[in-house]
C-alpha positions as CSV (number, residue, x, y, z in Angstrom):
1,X,44.5,57.8,195.5
2,X,44.2,55.9,198.7
3,X,44.8,57.1,201.8
4,X,45.2,55.3,205.5
5,X,43.7,57.6,207.7
6,X,42.7,57.1,211.9
7,X,44.5,54.1,212.5
8,X,44.4,54.2,216.5
9,X,45.6,51.4,218.9
10,X,44.7,50.8,222.2
11,X,47.2,49.2,224.3
12,X,45.1,47.3,227.6
13,X,46.9,44.9,230.0
14,X,45.4,41.8,230.1
15,X,44.0,42.6,233.6
16,X,42.2,45.5,232.4
17,X,39.4,42.7,230.6
18,X,38.7,41.1,233.7
19,X,38.5,44.2,236.5
20,X,36.5,45.1,238.7
21,X,34.5,48.1,236.8
22,X,35.6,50.9,239.6
23,X,39.3,50.5,239.2
24,X,41.0,53.1,237.1
25,X,43.4,52.2,234.6
26,X,45.7,54.2,232.6
27,X,44.9,53.7,229.0
28,X,47.5,55.0,225.9
29,X,45.9,56.2,222.8
30,X,48.3,56.2,219.6
31,X,46.8,58.1,216.3
32,X,48.5,57.9,213.4
33,X,48.2,59.0,209.8
34,X,50.1,58.1,206.7
35,X,49.6,58.5,202.8
36,X,50.1,56.1,199.9
37,X,49.4,58.5,197.1
38,X,52.2,56.8,194.5
39,X,53.4,59.8,193.6
40,X,57.3,59.9,192.4
41,X,60.2,62.2,194.0
42,X,63.4,62.9,191.8
43,X,66.7,63.8,193.6
44,X,69.7,64.7,191.2
45,X,73.4,64.0,193.0
46,X,76.3,65.6,191.1
47,X,78.7,62.9,191.6
48,X,81.5,64.7,189.2
49,X,82.0,67.9,187.0
50,X,85.2,68.4,185.2
51,X,86.0,70.1,181.7
52,X,86.8,67.1,179.2
53,X,89.3,69.7,176.7
54,X,90.2,73.3,176.4
55,X,91.3,75.2,173.4
56,X,95.4,76.3,173.0
57,X,95.0,79.6,173.9
58,X,97.9,80.6,170.9
59,X,95.8,79.1,168.5
60,X,92.7,81.0,169.2
61,X,91.6,84.1,167.0
62,X,89.2,86.8,167.8
63,X,86.8,88.6,165.8
64,X,87.6,92.4,165.4
65,X,84.9,94.8,164.4
66,X,85.6,98.2,163.6
67,X,83.6,101.4,164.1
68,X,84.5,105.4,163.1
69,X,83.9,107.6,166.0
70,X,84.2,111.2,165.9
71,X,86.0,112.2,169.0
72,X,86.0,115.2,170.9
73,X,88.9,116.7,172.7
74,X,91.4,113.8,171.7
75,X,93.8,112.8,174.3
76,X,93.1,115.6,176.4
77,X,93.8,118.5,174.0
78,X,90.9,121.2,174.0
79,X,89.8,121.7,170.2
80,X,91.2,118.5,169.1
81,X,88.0,116.9,167.5
82,X,88.7,114.7,165.2
83,X,87.1,111.4,163.2
84,X,88.8,108.3,164.3
85,X,88.5,104.5,163.6
86,X,88.1,102.1,166.5
87,X,88.3,98.4,167.0
88,X,87.1,96.2,169.4
89,X,88.1,92.5,169.7
90,X,85.3,89.3,170.8
91,X,86.8,86.3,171.2
92,X,84.5,83.2,171.8
93,X,86.2,79.9,173.7
94,X,84.0,76.9,173.1
95,X,84.7,73.9,175.6
96,X,83.3,70.4,176.5
97,X,82.3,69.3,180.3
98,X,81.8,66.0,181.6
99,X,78.8,66.0,184.1
100,X,78.0,62.9,185.7
101,X,74.8,62.6,188.4
102,X,73.5,60.0,190.1
103,X,68.8,60.0,189.9
104,X,67.7,58.8,192.9
105,X,63.5,58.5,192.6
106,X,61.8,57.3,195.4
107,X,58.1,56.3,195.3
108,X,55.1,56.4,197.8
109,X,53.6,53.8,198.3
110,X,52.2,51.1,200.5
111,X,54.8,48.8,199.5
112,X,57.5,50.4,200.5
113,X,59.2,50.3,196.8
114,X,62.9,50.6,197.0
115,X,64.6,53.8,195.4
116,X,65.6,53.2,191.6
117,X,69.5,54.8,191.6
118,X,70.7,55.5,187.8
119,X,73.8,57.0,187.0
120,X,74.0,59.7,183.8
121,X,76.8,60.9,182.1
122,X,76.6,63.9,179.9
123,X,78.8,65.9,177.9
124,X,77.6,70.0,177.7
125,X,79.2,72.5,175.2
126,X,79.8,75.3,177.0
127,X,80.6,78.6,175.6
128,X,82.8,81.6,177.4
129,X,82.7,85.2,175.5
130,X,85.6,87.6,175.9
131,X,85.4,91.4,175.0
132,X,88.2,93.7,174.8
133,X,88.7,96.1,177.1
134,X,89.0,99.6,175.9
135,X,90.6,101.0,178.8
136,X,93.5,99.7,178.0
137,X,93.0,101.4,174.8
138,X,95.7,103.8,173.7
139,X,93.6,106.6,172.0
140,X,91.0,108.9,174.8
141,X,88.6,111.7,173.9
142,X,87.5,113.8,177.1
143,X,89.4,115.5,180.0
144,X,87.1,114.9,182.8
145,X,85.5,112.1,181.5
146,X,87.7,110.0,179.7
147,X,86.9,107.3,177.2
148,X,89.7,104.9,175.8
149,X,89.3,103.4,172.2
150,X,91.7,101.1,170.6
151,X,93.0,102.4,167.3
152,X,94.9,99.2,166.3
153,X,93.0,95.7,165.7
154,X,95.9,94.2,167.2
155,X,96.1,95.8,170.2
156,X,92.7,95.3,170.3
157,X,93.4,91.4,169.6
158,X,96.3,90.9,172.0
159,X,93.9,92.2,174.5
160,X,91.0,89.5,174.3
161,X,93.3,87.2,174.0
162,X,95.4,87.9,177.4
163,X,91.8,87.6,179.3
164,X,91.2,84.4,177.4
165,X,94.2,83.0,178.6
166,X,94.4,83.8,181.8
167,X,90.7,82.3,181.8
168,X,91.9,79.1,180.4
169,X,94.6,78.8,182.7
170,X,92.2,79.7,185.7
171,X,90.6,76.0,184.4
172,X,93.3,73.9,184.8
173,X,92.6,72.6,188.3
174,X,89.1,71.3,186.8
175,X,90.2,69.7,184.0
176,X,89.0,66.0,184.0
177,X,92.2,63.9,184.5
178,X,92.9,61.3,182.4
179,X,91.3,57.8,182.3
């Protein structure tokens, strides 16, 4: 590691060299320090970020799971306690994202080397997960502290598909334009 230190410049007028010792002159001393350690610094600047493709929301199918639960006060009726088969749905939307970025590598050196600039293109797999919202369910348990459930697999599936469809439509502005 090389380090330049203690660089001092004295600016003296020519008349000072051949002058009388009793004469007062203004002298400016400039102190400077620099380092040339050869370290590199990498900076990234995203130049493009868009979605390459999204699935058709009508062609995706969720994973539906069922569970038997013992519910108290079904639909708010006192004393109406029973076992109910409940359903939930999960949908995974997989898509490709295109990301282009500039990599700028700068090196601190004595020679004053210019930065290296390189464009990098990445295609990244992404996933968005949607889960059915039981508050849209057709059965609830309890009176004041209600908890809702889906009792049909179709309704759980329909709910999660609707959520995914809305998200896919919201992503339309960030889909990559065709070349």
